[in-house]
Backbone as ProteinMPNN parsed JSONL, in Angstrom:
{"seq_chain_A": "MIFTEREKEVIGLMRFGYTNAQIAKKINRSVDMVKFHVTQILKKTNARNRVNAIFILTREGYFDDCVNPIFSDQNENL", "coords_chain_A": {"N_chain_A": [[-2.428, 16.933, 1.95], [-4.126, 14.544, 0.091], [-6.52, 12.105, 0.528], [-8.141, 9.009, -0.281], [-11.532, 7.951, 0.397], [-11.473, 5.37, 1.483], [-8.789, 5.171, 2.279], [-8.814, 7.112, 4.279], [-10.447, 5.835, 6.104], [-8.851, 3.637, 6.774], [-6.652, 5.001, 7.874], [-7.853, 6.067, 10.157], [-8.26, 3.743, 11.656], [-5.672, 2.755, 11.863], [-4.622, 4.7, 13.466], [-5.492, 4.042, 15.998], [-4.059, 1.797, 16.517], [-4.713, -0.577, 15.2], [-4.043, -3.685, 13.604], [-3.06, -4.817, 10.285], [-4.594, -7.079, 9.679], [-6.718, -6.82, 11.493], [-7.819, -4.414, 10.613], [-8.606, -5.176, 8.035], [-10.63, -7.025, 8.616], [-12.439, -5.346, 9.926], [-13.188, -3.486, 7.923], [-14.082, -5.113, 6.006], [-12.435, -6.147, 3.897], [-9.694, -7.607, 2.029], [-6.564, -8.626, 3.523], [-4.403, -8.086, 1.888], [-5.428, -5.972, 0.356], [-5.703, -4.031, 2.316], [-3.001, -3.716, 2.978], [-2.159, -2.559, 0.585], [-3.514, -0.08, 0.731], [-2.317, 0.981, 3.043], [0.319, 1.21, 2.141], [-0.053, 3.184, 0.167], [-0.796, 5.307, 1.807], [1.567, 5.635, 3.281], [3.287, 6.453, 1.224], [2.07, 8.885, 0.452], [2.381, 10.416, 2.736], [5.055, 10.438, 3.013], [6.251, 8.748, 4.854], [8.154, 6.506, 6.947], [7.115, 4.286, 8.19], [4.045, 2.906, 9.568], [3.575, 4.021, 12.124], [5.115, 6.322, 12.021], [3.72, 7.607, 9.972], [1.252, 8.207, 11.219], [2.205, 9.912, 13.185], [3.173, 12.033, 11.586], [0.768, 12.833, 10.338], [-0.649, 13.649, 12.601], [0.954, 15.76, 13.503], [0.612, 17.48, 11.351], [-1.955, 18.266, 11.749], [-4.078, 16.708, 10.934], [-5.896, 15.221, 12.455], [-7.213, 17.058, 13.997], [-9.942, 17.848, 13.915], [-11.226, 15.565, 14.612], [-13.235, 13.388, 16.603], [-12.322, 12.08, 19.624], [-12.865, 8.983, 20.895], [-12.176, 8.279, 23.48], [-12.296, 10.567, 24.953], [-14.889, 11.449, 24.701], [-18.169, 12.891, 25.239], [-19.804, 10.988, 26.49], [-18.144, 9.663, 28.22], [-17.622, 11.416, 30.168], [-18.31, 11.382, 32.912], [-16.74, 9.438, 34.025]], "CA_chain_A": [[-2.466, 15.565, 1.467], [-5.47, 14.107, -0.287], [-6.703, 10.668, 0.711], [-9.431, 8.455, -0.686], [-12.376, 7.629, 1.551], [-10.979, 4.12, 2.081], [-7.546, 5.491, 2.977], [-9.199, 7.807, 5.511], [-10.955, 4.817, 7.024], [-7.678, 2.879, 7.225], [-5.897, 5.9, 8.753], [-8.561, 6.13, 11.431], [-8.031, 2.501, 12.404], [-4.241, 2.723, 12.162], [-4.407, 5.656, 14.556], [-5.763, 3.373, 17.266], [-3.201, 0.636, 16.662], [-5.216, -1.795, 14.557], [-3.153, -4.37, 12.667], [-3.645, -4.974, 8.946], [-5.637, -8.111, 9.747], [-7.863, -6.247, 12.199], [-8.425, -3.426, 9.711], [-9.265, -5.929, 6.966], [-11.879, -7.577, 9.153], [-13.326, -4.226, 10.263], [-13.72, -2.834, 6.719], [-14.522, -6.186, 5.1], [-11.539, -6.224, 2.745], [-8.595, -8.551, 2.236], [-5.349, -8.076, 4.133], [-3.606, -7.527, 0.791], [-5.994, -4.673, -0.004], [-5.323, -3.116, 3.397], [-1.573, -3.433, 2.784], [-2.092, -1.604, -0.526], [-3.922, 1.233, 1.232], [-1.271, 1.448, 3.962], [1.442, 1.625, 1.29], [-0.419, 4.466, -0.441], [-0.751, 6.299, 2.886], [2.983, 5.872, 3.57], [3.826, 7.252, 0.117], [1.498, 10.237, 0.48], [2.891, 11.123, 3.911], [6.522, 10.287, 3.015], [6.574, 8.13, 6.137], [8.929, 5.263, 6.924], [6.278, 3.192, 8.668], [2.702, 3.365, 9.933], [3.645, 4.89, 13.304], [5.616, 7.596, 11.524], [2.627, 8.226, 9.206], [0.306, 8.776, 12.178], [2.894, 11.052, 13.785], [3.165, 13.108, 10.58], [-0.606, 13.311, 10.193], [-0.985, 14.366, 13.826], [1.719, 17.013, 13.465], [0.025, 18.333, 10.308], [-3.298, 18.653, 12.153], [-5.08, 15.877, 10.257], [-6.885, 14.718, 13.407], [-7.705, 18.149, 14.833], [-11.401, 17.895, 13.946], [-11.749, 14.235, 14.92], [-13.69, 13.13, 17.961], [-11.598, 10.984, 20.254], [-13.836, 8.269, 21.713], [-11.718, 8.201, 24.86], [-12.66, 11.814, 25.611], [-16.22, 11.869, 24.276], [-19.088, 13.307, 26.308], [-20.373, 9.855, 27.209], [-17.195, 9.224, 29.229], [-17.394, 12.573, 31.004], [-18.469, 11.094, 34.337], [-15.916, 8.295, 34.451]], "C_chain_A": [[-3.923, 15.185, 1.198], [-5.528, 12.587, -0.206], [-8.068, 10.252, 0.192], [-10.245, 8.179, 0.584], [-11.891, 6.366, 2.26], [-9.687, 4.367, 2.836], [-7.836, 6.211, 4.292], [-9.691, 6.823, 6.561], [-9.798, 4.012, 7.625], [-6.844, 3.725, 8.187], [-6.546, 5.949, 10.133], [-8.333, 4.907, 12.285], [-6.556, 2.338, 12.774], [-3.939, 3.595, 13.374], [-4.596, 5.004, 15.925], [-5.056, 2.028, 17.38], [-3.696, -0.656, 16.046], [-4.145, -2.372, 13.629], [-3.821, -4.437, 11.306], [-4.786, -5.983, 8.963], [-6.89, -7.582, 10.432], [-8.596, -5.224, 11.325], [-9.207, -4.141, 8.611], [-10.612, -6.472, 7.428], [-12.9, -6.461, 9.381], [-13.961, -3.603, 9.017], [-14.134, -3.843, 5.648], [-13.751, -6.196, 3.779], [-10.443, -7.228, 3.061], [-7.413, -7.838, 2.887], [-4.473, -7.458, 3.051], [-4.121, -6.154, 0.368], [-5.654, -3.638, 1.062], [-3.852, -2.742, 3.263], [-1.374, -2.427, 1.66], [-2.434, -0.2, -0.029], [-2.867, 1.814, 2.173], [-0.066, 1.94, 3.166], [1.173, 2.977, 0.649], [-0.345, 5.59, 0.594], [0.703, 6.65, 3.212], [3.623, 6.727, 2.479], [3.354, 8.693, 0.197], [2.02, 11.064, 1.651], [4.42, 11.14, 3.952], [7.006, 9.697, 4.332], [7.352, 6.829, 5.951], [8.095, 4.057, 7.314], [4.948, 3.767, 9.136], [2.69, 4.267, 11.157], [4.118, 6.281, 12.887], [4.534, 8.333, 10.725], [1.626, 8.889, 10.146], [0.926, 9.983, 12.869], [2.849, 12.255, 12.845], [1.765, 13.698, 10.437], [-1.055, 14.092, 11.426], [-0.311, 15.733, 13.838], [1.124, 18.006, 12.464], [-1.414, 18.731, 10.618], [-4.415, 17.843, 11.526], [-6.205, 15.46, 11.194], [-7.526, 15.811, 14.261], [-9.221, 18.187, 14.965], [-12.042, 16.559, 14.295], [-12.195, 14.157, 16.374], [-12.922, 11.928, 18.481], [-12.575, 10.258, 21.173], [-13.44, 8.168, 23.187], [-12.189, 9.426, 25.642], [-14.047, 12.324, 25.207], [-17.09, 12.193, 25.48], [-19.621, 12.137, 27.118], [-19.427, 9.343, 28.3], [-16.907, 10.316, 30.257], [-17.419, 12.27, 32.504], [-17.644, 9.928, 34.841], [-14.808, 8.73, 35.383]], "O_chain_A": [[-4.818, 15.477, 1.991], [-4.703, 11.882, -0.787], [-9.023, 11.028, 0.218], [-9.711, 8.174, 1.693], [-11.896, 6.298, 3.489], [-9.502, 3.828, 3.927], [-7.182, 5.952, 5.302], [-9.394, 6.957, 7.748], [-9.77, 3.743, 8.826], [-6.377, 3.218, 9.207], [-5.86, 5.879, 11.153], [-8.222, 5.012, 13.507], [-6.228, 1.849, 13.854], [-3.096, 3.254, 14.203], [-3.934, 5.376, 16.893], [-5.402, 1.211, 18.233], [-3.159, -1.725, 16.336], [-3.432, -1.63, 12.954], [-5.011, -4.148, 11.18], [-5.823, -5.766, 8.335], [-8.005, -7.869, 9.995], [-9.826, -5.174, 11.302], [-10.333, -3.759, 8.292], [-11.609, -6.384, 6.711], [-14.08, -6.616, 9.067], [-15.134, -3.231, 9.041], [-14.49, -3.47, 4.53], [-14.336, -6.246, 2.697], [-10.278, -7.648, 4.206], [-7.283, -6.616, 2.812], [-3.863, -6.413, 3.274], [-3.327, -5.267, 0.054], [-5.35, -2.49, 0.737], [-3.494, -1.574, 3.417], [-0.523, -1.542, 1.759], [-1.723, 0.758, -0.333], [-2.56, 3.004, 2.105], [0.506, 2.981, 3.49], [2.063, 3.825, 0.588], [0.113, 6.691, 0.291], [1.035, 7.821, 3.398], [4.412, 7.623, 2.775], [4.147, 9.62, 0.028], [2.091, 12.29, 1.56], [5.013, 11.779, 4.822], [8.043, 10.098, 4.86], [7.224, 6.148, 4.934], [8.329, 2.946, 6.838], [4.748, 4.981, 9.103], [1.879, 5.19, 11.23], [3.585, 7.292, 13.347], [4.446, 9.559, 10.797], [1.196, 10.015, 9.896], [0.239, 10.975, 13.111], [2.525, 13.365, 13.266], [1.598, 14.917, 10.418], [-1.766, 15.09, 11.302], [-0.944, 16.742, 14.149], [1.129, 19.215, 12.696], [-2.034, 19.455, 9.839], [-5.577, 18.245, 11.579], [-7.355, 15.356, 10.766], [-8.308, 15.506, 15.162], [-9.735, 18.528, 16.031], [-13.267, 16.434, 14.277], [-11.606, 14.782, 17.256], [-12.885, 10.879, 17.838], [-13.067, 10.85, 22.133], [-14.304, 7.988, 24.045], [-12.449, 9.341, 26.842], [-14.338, 13.51, 25.361], [-16.775, 11.81, 26.607], [-19.867, 12.28, 28.316], [-19.872, 8.654, 29.218], [-16.043, 10.15, 31.119], [-16.641, 12.837, 33.27], [-17.832, 9.478, 35.971], [-14.022, 7.899, 35.838]]}, "name": "protein", "num_of_chains": 1, "seq": "MIFTEREKEVIGLMRFGYTNAQIAKKINRSVDMVKFHVTQILKKTNARNRVNAIFILTREGYFDDCVNPIFSDQNENL"}
């Protein structure tokens, strides 16, 4: 699956449970624009909803090279 840079950014925020409004604020775009990107992501992944899209992307290994902030080195001593 090929995603635009903006779609990748939206996917990253969706992965951590951000709402459309939260994503819009974070990337400085309108909620309608975020909804457009989410719709494109759902189409490209053939997903029913955003949770299903993240599940599909996880299953396909999309996040394999991503750093999870929960498990980053800075939290090693927690």
